[in-house]
KETOR-959849 format. One line per field, with one value per residue (C-alpha): residue number from 1; residue in three letters; x, y, z. Coordinates in pm, 1 decimal. Example, Ala and Ser with C-alpha at 12.3 -4.5 7.8 and 13.67 -1.06 7.14 Angstrom:
k <- 1	2
r <- ALA	SER
X <- 1230.0	1367.0
Y <- -450.0	-106.0
Z <- 780.0	714.0
This chain:
k <- 1	2	3	4	5	6	7	8	9	10	11	12	13	14	15	16	17	18	19	20	21	22	23	24	25	26	27	28	29	30	31	32	33	34	35	36	37	38	39	40	41	42	43	44	45	46	47	48	49	50	51	52	53	54	55	56	57	58	59	60	61	62	63	64	65	66	67	68	69	70	71	72	73	74	75	76	77	78	79	80	81	82	83	84	85	86	87	88	89	90	91	92	93	94	95	96	97	98	99	100	101	102	103	104	105	106	107	108	109	110	111	112	113	114	115	116	117	118	119	120	121	122	123	124	125	126	127	128	129	130	131	132	133	134	135	136	137	138	139	140	141	142	143	144	145	146	147	148	149	150	151	152	153	154	155	156	157	158	159	160	161	162	163	164	165	166	167	168	169	170	171	172	173	174	175	176	177	178	179	180	181	182	183	184	185	186	187	188	189	190	191	192	193	194	195	196	197	198	199	200	201	202	203	204	205	206	207	208	209	210	211	212	213	214	215	216	217	218	219	220	221	222	223	224	225	226	227	228	229	230	231	232	233	234	235	236	237	238	239	240	241	242	243	244	245	246	247	248	249	250	251	252	253	254	255	256	257	258	259	260	261	262	263	264	265	266	267	268	269	270	271	272	273	274	275	276	277	278	279	280	281	282	283	284	285	286	287	288	289	290	291	292	293	294	295	296	297	298	299	300	301	302	303	304	305	306	307	308	309	310	311	312	313	314	315	316	317	318	319	320	321	322	323	324	325	326	327	328	329	330	331	332	333	334	335	336	337	338	339	340	341	342	343	344	345	346	347
r <- MET	SER	GLU	GLU	LYS	LYS	LYS	THR	ALA	ARG	GLU	ILE	ILE	GLU	GLY	TYR	ASP	GLY	PRO	PRO	VAL	ARG	ILE	MET	GLU	VAL	CYS	GLY	THR	HIS	THR	HIS	GLU	ILE	PHE	ARG	LEU	GLY	ILE	ARG	ARG	LEU	LEU	PRO	LYS	GLN	VAL	GLU	LEU	ILE	SER	GLY	PRO	GLY	CYS	PRO	VAL	CYS	VAL	THR	GLN	VAL	GLY	PHE	ILE	ASP	GLU	ALA	VAL	TYR	LEU	ALA	LEU	GLU	CYS	GLY	VAL	THR	ILE	CYS	THR	PHE	GLY	ASP	LEU	VAL	ARG	VAL	PRO	GLY	THR	GLU	MET	SER	LEU	ALA	GLY	ALA	ARG	GLU	LYS	GLY	ALA	LYS	VAL	ARG	ILE	VAL	TYR	SER	PRO	VAL	ASP	ALA	GLU	GLN	TYR	ALA	LYS	ASP	HIS	PRO	GLU	GLU	GLN	VAL	VAL	PHE	LEU	ALA	VAL	GLY	PHE	GLU	THR	THR	THR	PRO	ALA	SER	CYS	LEU	ALA	VAL	ARG	LYS	ALA	SER	GLU	ASP	GLY	LEU	THR	ASN	PHE	ALA	LEU	LEU	VAL	ALA	ASN	LYS	THR	MET	PRO	GLY	ALA	TYR	ALA	ALA	LEU	LYS	GLY	SER	ALA	ASP	VAL	PHE	LEU	TYR	PRO	GLY	HIS	VAL	ASN	ALA	ILE	THR	GLY	THR	GLU	LEU	CYS	GLU	SER	LEU	VAL	ASP	GLU	GLY	VAL	SER	GLY	VAL	VAL	ALA	GLY	PHE	THR	ALA	LYS	GLU	LEU	LEU	THR	ALA	LEU	ALA	VAL	ALA	LEU	VAL	LYS	PHE	GLN	GLU	GLY	LYS	PRO	PHE	PHE	VAL	ASN	ALA	TYR	PRO	ARG	VAL	VAL	THR	ARG	LYS	GLY	SER	ARG	GLU	ALA	GLN	LYS	LEU	VAL	ALA	ASP	MET	MET	GLU	ASN	CYS	ASP	THR	GLU	TRP	ARG	GLY	LEU	GLY	ILE	ILE	PRO	ASN	SER	GLY	LEU	ARG	LEU	LYS	LYS	GLU	TRP	GLU	ALA	TYR	ASP	ALA	ARG	LYS	LYS	PHE	HIS	VAL	PRO	GLU	MET	LYS	GLY	ARG	SER	ASN	PRO	ALA	CYS	ARG	CYS	GLY	ASP	VAL	LEU	GLN	GLY	LYS	CYS	LYS	PRO	SER	ASP	CYS	LYS	VAL	PHE	GLY	LYS	GLY	CYS	THR	PRO	GLN	HIS	PRO	ILE	GLY	ALA	CYS	MET	VAL	SER	ASN	GLU	GLY	ALA	CYS	SER	ALA	TYR	TYR	GLN	TYR	SER
X <- 3621.5	3846.6	3787.5	3415.7	3389.1	3512.4	3226.0	2873.5	2592.3	2466.7	2809.0	2831.2	2487.7	2541.2	2890.3	2801.8	2959.2	2920.6	2711.4	2333.4	2144.9	1775.6	1682.1	1336.3	1162.8	981.0	800.2	539.5	634.2	987.0	843.2	647.2	928.5	1188.6	955.8	865.4	1227.1	1335.9	1588.9	1503.1	1642.8	1985.4	2013.3	2242.5	2070.2	2204.7	2035.4	1669.8	1425.9	1130.9	833.7	760.4	484.3	534.5	192.8	-41.3	-356.1	-217.5	-132.4	-462.3	-657.0	-983.9	-1165.0	-1094.8	-1284.5	-1569.8	-1573.9	-1591.9	-1876.1	-2059.0	-2024.0	-2149.5	-2446.5	-2551.1	-2463.7	-2536.4	-2214.4	-2040.9	-1709.8	-1424.7	-1126.2	-835.0	-936.2	-735.3	-939.9	-1274.3	-1226.2	-1032.6	-1239.0	-1386.8	-1534.3	-1866.5	-1813.2	-1591.4	-1678.4	-1762.9	-2018.8	-2153.2	-2186.1	-2397.9	-2629.0	-2669.3	-2374.4	-2214.8	-1848.4	-1646.2	-1291.4	-1066.0	-699.5	-614.7	-762.5	-799.1	-1024.7	-1246.9	-1255.6	-1354.0	-1630.9	-1763.4	-1752.6	-1945.0	-2203.8	-2297.0	-2603.4	-2382.4	-2163.3	-1829.4	-1561.7	-1220.2	-1040.4	-696.0	-448.9	-77.8	258.0	456.9	438.9	62.2	-22.4	63.2	-194.6	-467.7	-365.8	-382.9	-736.2	-850.9	-689.0	-853.8	-1192.4	-1147.9	-1058.1	-1362.2	-1586.2	-1703.0	-1898.8	-1964.1	-1609.1	-1412.8	-1132.3	-1140.2	-774.0	-553.5	-225.2	80.8	448.8	732.3	974.6	766.0	738.4	1116.6	1155.7	886.7	1055.9	1405.1	1559.2	1315.7	1575.3	1946.6	1900.3	1605.2	1552.5	1406.5	1133.0	1271.0	945.9	899.2	1255.8	1207.0	966.0	1128.7	1495.3	1753.1	1826.7	1602.8	1754.1	2101.2	2012.7	1886.3	2240.1	2321.2	2051.4	2205.3	1964.3	2111.8	1947.2	1978.4	1743.1	1646.1	1484.3	1251.8	1424.6	1616.7	1948.9	1853.7	1728.4	2032.0	2261.7	2085.5	2099.9	2465.3	2551.0	2361.3	2555.9	2895.7	2829.0	2676.7	3001.3	3182.1	3006.3	2874.9	2551.2	2534.2	2318.1	2357.2	2141.9	2145.8	1877.9	2052.9	1893.7	1563.5	1639.7	1828.1	1928.9	1667.9	1384.3	1095.6	1076.3	762.9	574.1	696.1	578.2	236.6	173.0	313.9	83.8	-231.8	-177.7	-42.3	88.4	-125.8	-111.8	-249.3	-296.4	-101.2	-224.2	7.2	210.6	-57.3	-61.8	253.9	278.7	284.4	294.4	-41.1	-166.5	-486.9	-609.1	-531.1	-813.4	-834.8	-907.6	-1139.3	-1441.3	-1291.5	-1243.6	-1510.3	-1494.7	-1590.3	-1822.6	-2037.0	-1975.8	-1834.3	-1828.1	-1501.9	-1461.6	-1199.0	-1258.0	-1191.8	-989.2	-1052.9	-866.2	-747.0	-556.3	-183.0	-137.3	-11.0	268.5	357.4	386.9	628.6	844.6	751.7	632.3	607.6	264.4	295.5	319.0	-42.4	-284.5	-541.6	-292.6	-393.4	-681.9	-946.7	-759.0	-700.3	-703.4	-1056.9	-1173.1	-931.7	-945.3	-675.4	-558.6	-218.3	-392.1	-602.4	-351.1	-138.1	151.7	62.8	313.6	51.7	-57.4	304.6	365.7	40.9	109.6	476.0	552.0
Y <- 93.5	373.1	553.4	482.5	639.8	967.4	980.1	1093.3	840.7	1004.9	980.7	611.2	546.9	749.8	610.2	245.5	32.0	-311.3	-608.2	-586.8	-581.8	-603.8	-426.6	-493.5	-212.6	-432.0	-131.1	54.9	382.2	336.7	292.4	616.6	817.0	697.8	809.1	1137.4	1229.7	1151.6	890.3	655.2	909.8	875.6	501.7	353.5	120.7	-194.4	-103.9	-207.6	-127.4	-364.7	-350.3	-610.2	-713.9	-435.9	-274.2	-433.9	-333.4	-475.6	-819.2	-854.8	-1133.9	-1074.0	-1304.8	-1061.6	-786.9	-1032.9	-1110.2	-739.2	-686.5	-986.8	-843.6	-504.8	-618.3	-952.8	-897.8	-526.0	-433.7	-98.8	-140.3	82.5	85.3	276.8	471.6	268.6	-47.2	109.6	96.7	-232.0	-461.3	-777.5	-1063.3	-885.4	-538.9	-318.1	-169.1	148.6	-55.3	-200.2	151.4	246.7	-39.2	100.7	-52.2	151.1	207.0	457.8	579.3	585.7	667.6	394.9	81.2	275.2	523.1	229.3	110.3	459.6	466.0	136.0	279.5	587.6	382.1	83.7	16.8	-74.2	-379.9	-245.4	-436.1	-292.3	-426.3	-511.7	-521.5	-450.8	-589.5	-585.3	-204.6	-176.1	-504.6	-377.7	-99.3	-354.4	-549.2	-232.6	-165.0	-512.8	-477.5	-139.2	-282.2	-551.8	-293.4	-85.3	-392.4	-358.0	-641.6	-459.6	-442.1	-697.1	-729.3	-887.7	-982.5	-995.1	-893.2	-1050.7	-1094.9	-1035.1	-1329.8	-1573.8	-1327.4	-1284.0	-1660.1	-1687.4	-1416.9	-1558.2	-1538.0	-1270.8	-998.6	-962.1	-722.5	-642.4	-283.3	-366.8	-144.2	63.7	87.2	-292.1	-344.9	-81.2	-330.4	-661.9	-561.3	-683.4	-1034.4	-1200.8	-1008.8	-1093.9	-1464.0	-1454.7	-1383.9	-1747.5	-1844.2	-1626.0	-1334.0	-983.5	-666.9	-316.3	-153.4	189.4	498.1	728.7	1062.8	1141.5	1110.9	781.4	625.9	738.4	603.2	267.2	230.5	331.3	80.3	-189.6	-124.2	-116.7	-436.0	-615.8	-579.0	-776.3	-1085.2	-1239.4	-1214.4	-921.4	-728.7	-363.4	-153.6	186.1	323.4	299.2	612.1	420.2	49.4	-157.9	-523.1	-619.3	-392.5	-300.1	-571.8	-412.6	-428.0	-780.7	-897.3	-734.4	-916.0	-1246.4	-1227.8	-1170.1	-1324.7	-1644.4	-1734.2	-1907.1	-1986.9	-1707.8	-1609.8	-1328.9	-1179.7	-1311.5	-1529.5	-1778.7	-1942.5	-1875.7	-2097.7	-1920.4	-1576.4	-1461.4	-1368.6	-1437.1	-1361.9	-1628.8	-1831.7	-1615.9	-1315.0	-1484.7	-1289.3	-1007.4	-1221.7	-1111.5	-1437.5	-1640.3	-1384.7	-1353.9	-1706.2	-1571.9	-1847.7	-1924.7	-1708.5	-1776.4	-1468.8	-1418.1	-1132.5	-976.8	-1194.6	-881.4	-763.1	-844.1	-719.3	-1062.8	-1049.4	-691.8	-789.2	-1068.2	-845.2	-1047.6	-743.8	-368.7	-210.6	-62.3	-415.9	-480.3	-438.6	-251.4	-18.2	343.9	239.5	25.4	50.0	397.9	545.0	669.1	326.1	65.2	-296.7	-410.3	-322.9	-198.0	93.3	178.8	199.5	504.3	257.1	55.1	15.6	73.3	391.7	512.5	433.1	602.6	913.1	964.2	795.4
Z <- 162.8	277.4	-52.7	-41.5	302.6	157.8	-89.4	-17.0	-35.9	-354.0	-516.5	-430.1	-582.2	-898.4	-947.5	-894.3	-1166.2	-1004.4	-1118.3	-1168.9	-838.8	-746.9	-424.3	-280.7	-92.9	156.8	301.3	99.1	265.4	131.1	-217.7	-194.7	-37.1	-288.3	-567.5	-398.4	-329.5	-685.7	-572.4	-858.8	-1103.5	-940.8	-995.8	-1262.1	-1509.6	-1340.4	-1008.0	-1003.9	-724.1	-691.4	-459.6	-192.5	48.0	302.1	264.4	522.4	336.6	12.0	152.2	339.3	172.5	-13.9	228.5	512.9	331.5	273.3	646.6	730.5	482.5	634.2	984.1	868.6	660.3	808.6	1176.2	1189.0	1366.5	1339.5	1157.5	1271.9	1038.9	896.3	586.2	334.5	390.4	303.3	-74.3	-100.1	-324.9	-175.9	-376.6	-430.4	-285.4	-74.1	262.5	72.3	-120.2	203.8	343.1	42.4	140.9	491.4	678.0	956.2	868.1	1067.3	1001.1	1308.1	1356.7	1607.2	1768.3	2093.6	1911.0	1816.5	2178.0	2289.3	2028.9	2166.2	2517.7	2406.5	2212.7	2431.5	2217.9	1917.9	1862.2	1739.7	1547.1	1469.2	1160.4	1292.7	1004.7	998.1	1092.8	1414.9	1424.0	1472.1	1646.1	1998.5	1964.4	1887.7	2197.7	2405.7	2277.9	2383.1	2723.5	2771.5	2667.9	2932.3	3195.9	3095.8	3114.6	2754.1	2596.2	2267.4	2130.6	1926.0	1672.5	1328.9	1323.0	1014.1	1177.3	1020.9	1105.5	859.6	915.4	712.2	425.6	412.6	390.1	120.5	-85.9	-52.6	-398.7	-521.5	-470.7	-408.0	-115.0	109.7	219.5	560.7	712.7	997.3	1193.7	1199.7	1316.3	1584.8	1743.2	1652.8	1674.1	1425.1	1552.5	1294.5	1004.0	1129.4	1140.5	780.4	665.6	744.8	493.2	224.7	267.2	252.8	379.0	517.5	769.7	637.4	783.2	595.3	537.4	218.7	399.6	563.0	239.9	40.5	311.4	317.5	-60.2	-71.2	201.4	12.4	-306.9	-134.4	60.3	-239.2	-431.9	-162.2	-295.0	28.0	231.3	470.4	713.7	816.2	1047.4	876.7	1110.2	1449.8	1596.1	1614.6	1566.1	1823.8	1825.6	2086.8	1972.8	2201.3	2466.0	2616.8	2285.7	2219.8	2562.4	2522.8	2195.7	2325.8	2629.8	2424.9	2082.5	1930.7	1587.7	1326.2	956.5	742.2	381.0	216.0	-107.7	-378.6	-143.1	-37.3	305.1	505.1	815.6	1152.9	990.2	1124.8	1469.9	1659.5	2008.9	2268.3	2419.8	2731.7	2509.2	2259.1	2386.7	2179.2	1867.3	1617.8	1419.8	1725.9	1878.9	1564.5	1426.3	1099.3	834.4	656.2	347.6	83.8	-128.5	-499.5	-642.3	-982.6	-1238.2	-1419.4	-1110.5	-1079.2	-722.0	-621.1	-878.0	-781.1	-413.7	-504.8	-722.8	-1031.0	-1223.4	-1200.6	-1160.8	-1508.2	-1649.6	-1548.7	-1839.8	-1632.9	-1457.7	-1507.7	-1732.8	-1570.1	-1237.5	-1093.7	-740.4	-808.6	-932.6	-794.2	-905.0	-662.9	-312.7	-432.5	-605.6	-298.8	-16.8	54.5	83.5	-226.7	-508.7	-779.9	-606.7	-598.3	-965.9	-1063.8	-858.1	-941.9	-1271.3
């Protein structure tokens, strides 16, 4: 270790001569940044980077898109959403397709923007599509709380927020080392990741700059050679052991865990979130009596396998042919954090 400390992170990576290792980029932003920065070209042949389920749009189930389309076309609500979700295919159509049929679909930058839109347009029923992990869930809670304070009766959430612990457990054994998402851990803290070491799960929390990513990968390779499970927080300027207690409390006060479906991973117990009973007036499923929708993905799409690290996007028969960013078949090609999008753009 004393010799390793004298080397730069790049030298450690390029000079790695240890056993084969599979490192999963849990976060889609990590996947894109590692491609964009050219870090993959530095890796020895025995170091393999694989993509994971860290893109919230990608893991959102097809049935959720069907629910949003139902609300837009059958219930006549105005859908407010992040841009990535608009072109994600549903069973029959995407929200872009629904918009072509007259649905009102508006792009917003935050849940609070959607609440403000509802406040400014009291004649419209407004539903915000709440997707994301621990990073974005607090903002959805804030929007609901603000709607309550403003006395709005025309605002609701269609909730598909998810939590990462269940996904880590479901993917145990899919990789040798997890590259944990720094922004999620900024909210949750590192206690969970530390506890996973006892279950044989290794991981490093990584930031998003070139230096931070190189450091995290170098740490992962050095620690992996020691031959035992480990955890390292390589993003200490942002991530603490306890995380954001204020954000955690906000979500705990307004939401509760539930079973939910992940694209490719199936139903993961207690990995989803829903509004608590006292806030159910803002639950779009209950407010508009949305029927249960299972959803069916295109059988040609291998997004589920990509999200589990079972294959690379380029292994899919329709990648770059029938499925492109302009005409996506699967969610992983649509999202700005999707693995297929990254492979298409950079390789």
